[in-house]
N, C-alpha and C positions, 0 to 999 in steps of 0.2 A: 445311609447309602449302602452299607454292607448288607443290611436286610433286603433292600431293593434288588441288589445284585444277586442275592441268594434266591429271591423269588423269581427273577428273570431266568436264572439257570434252571430252576425247577420247572418253569413253564416250558423252556426249550426241551428239557428232558421228557416232559409229558407229551409234547407234540411229536417228538421223535418216536417214542414208544407207541403212541396211537397210530402214527403213520406206518410203522413196521407191522404192527398187528393187523391193521386193515389190509395192507398189501399181502401179508401172508394168508389171511382168510380168503381174499379174492383169488389168489393163486391156487389155493387148495380147492375152492369151488370150481374154478375153471378146469383144473386137471380132472376133477371128479366127473364133470359133464363130458368133456371131450374124449375121455377114455372109457366112457360107458359103451356097452355093446351096440346099442342102437343109435349112437350119435350121428353117424353118417346119414342114415335114413331120416332122422329127425331134422337134421340141417337142411336136407333137400326139400322136406315137406313144409317146414315152418320158417326157414331162414334163407330162402332162395332169393338172391339179389336181383335176378331177372324179373321175377314176379313182383318183387318189391317196387322196382322202377315202374312197372306197368300199373300197379295198384295205387301208387301215391297220388297221381293227379286226380283219379276218380274219387279217392277217399277225401282228398282236400276239397273237391267240389261238393261232396255230400256233407262235409263238415260245416258248410255254411248253414245248413238246416239246423244242425245241433246248436250252433251259436245263436241263431235267431230264436230258437226255442228257449235257450238259457236266458237271454236278455228279456224277452217278452214275458215268459212265465215267471222269471225271477221277480220282475216288478209287480206282477199281479199277486204272487205269493206273499211278498212283503206287505202289501196293502191288505189283502184278505186276512193274513195271519194276525196283523195288528188289530184289525176290527174284531176278530174272534177273541183275542186276548182281552181287549177292552170290554167286550160283552160279558166275558166270564168274570170280570172284576167289578162289574156294576153293583152298586149298593142299593138296598131298599127292597121291600117285598114286591113292589110293582114290577121290578125287573126279573122276578123269578122265572117266568117263561123264557125270557131271552137267555138267561144263564143256563137253563136246562137244555135248550136247543143247541146252544154253543157247545156245552159239555158233551151232549150226545153225538154231535158232529165230530168233535175231536176224538172221542173214544172210538167211534166207528172207523174213522180213517187211520187212526194210529194202529188199529188191529188188522186192517185190511191190507194184504200184500199188494205191492205196487203192480206186479204183473197181472193180478186178477182185476184190479181197477182199470188197467189199460185195456184188457180184453173186453171187459164189460162195456167200456165207453166206445171202443173202436168197432166192436161187433154187435153190441146190444142196442145202442142208440139208433143206428141205421135200420135195425130190424123193427123198430117201433113205427117207422114211416110217418114221423111227425111232420106236419106242414111247417115250413120255414126253418127247420132244424137242419144244420149242416150234416153231411155224411163224409166230409173230408177227413181222412184218418190223421192228417197232420194237426188239424184243429182239435179233433177229439182226443188225440194223444196228449196234446198240450193241456187240454182241460183236465185230463186225468192226473197229469203232473201237478197242476195247480191245486186240485182237490186234495191230493195226498200230502203234498209238501206244506200246504197251509196249516194242516193240523200240527205238524212238527214245529213249524215256525211260530205258531200261536203259543205253544208251550214255552218256547224260548222267550218270547215277549212277556208272557205272564210271569215267568220267573224273574225277569228284570223288573217288572212293575212291583212285584211283591218284595223285591230286595230293597226298594226305597223305603226308608224309615217312615212310619206313620206320622212322626212329628213334622215331616216336610209338608204333608197334606194339611195337618192341623195349622201349621204356620200360614199356609196359603189361605186357608179358610178364615183365619183371624184377621187377615189383611182385606177381607171383603170379597175374595174370589169365590165363585160358585164351584160346585164339585166338578163340573165339566171344565171350567177354566183352570182349576188346580191340576186336573189330570193333563190338560193340554200344555200348560206353561211350566209346571213344576215337576210332575211325576214322570211323564213320558220322555222329556229330554234326558233326564238322568237314567231312566231305564234303558233307553235305546243305546246310549253310550256304553253301558255296562255289558250289553249282550252283542256287541259288534263281532267279537271273535267267533262265538257259536253260529251267528248268522252267516258269516263268511264260510264256515265249515259246511253249513247246509247248502250254500251256493256251489261249493265244490262237489258235493254229492249230486246236486241237481245237474251239474254239467255232465257228469258221468251217466246219469239215468236218462238223459235225453236220447241216448242210443237205444233205449227200449221201445221207442215209438216205431222202430223198424219192423216190429211184429205185425203192424198194420199195413205194411207195404210201402211206407215212406222211405224214399231213397235218401238216407242220411249216410254218414261215414260208415256205419256198421253194415247197412244194406248194400252199399256200393262194394264193400269188401266181400259180402256174401255172393253178389252177382259174379264177380271175377272168380271166386272159389268154385262156384257151380260149374263154370266152363273148364277150369283147369284141374279141379280136384287137388289143388295145392292151397295150403292154409296160411301161406305167407301174407296175403292181404289182411287177414285178421290180425296178425302181429303188427302190420303197418298201422292199422286203425287203432290198435291198443297203444302203440308208441305215440301216435298223434294225440290221443286223449291224455296220456301221461304228460306229454309236453305242455298241454294246456293246464293240467292240474297242478304241476309243480310250482309255477309262479303264483298261483292263487294260494297254495298252501304256505309258501314262504311269506307271502304278504300277510296272511293270517297270523303266522308266528310273529312277524314284525309288529303288527298291531297289538297283539297280546303282550309282547315284551314292553312295548311303549306304554301301554296302559298300566302294566305292573310297576314300571319305573315311576310313573306319575303318582301311583298310590303310595309307594314307599317314600317318595319325596314329601308327599302330603302328610304321611304319618310321622316323618322325622320332624317336620315343622310343627 
């Protein structure tokens, strides 16, 4: 009981010290910013409450496009990334062309900057004048997001597949399962559970990068802020758009942290048993 009381007192002391240090740091940063020579001009240009109220409804209206892109592209990215990962882990010499094509795809889009891929899709595809191919910048921008992020997600899935011990596959084969069945029923369920946190991190990044489709003229949250800024030459709408994206990102980040901590607790409990 004495030891528990001591630990509680130490915990209270740690919380108090952490709170005081955080408050002191925040106060120092606030005084540094508000006492800088250009603070008044910066506040009028970037933190104008009137322009913020004007921009918020339009930014929220454009945010619907970002959310639709995140949901639709996220589902396609997970599916395509998983197919790429499975293709790269296929065994046997007959699957060598498939492995080479999947590897070349992943290497290419891992090295290609996102902005260049978006520009190539939004401006290059319509220039080809292909029959039956859309010229909608929203769809082409979404396709660019899928192409790029599938390469990143496939590497996450591949890492999860390779983390499953080979004995799991061997045990499945000894029970009479084929290679495809062993992959579907034994390897993939374990691999997907292990890579949930990094997959959620990729989803957070995708949510932010949906704003890049605005370079094609798609009126999303970022472009809505750009329109208002072009009329007023005040950059507060950009700050509003940034805060909206941050408000969306924080819950996803905290959910990812919770999932990671939950999985770590389960692993520790399993190891203790």
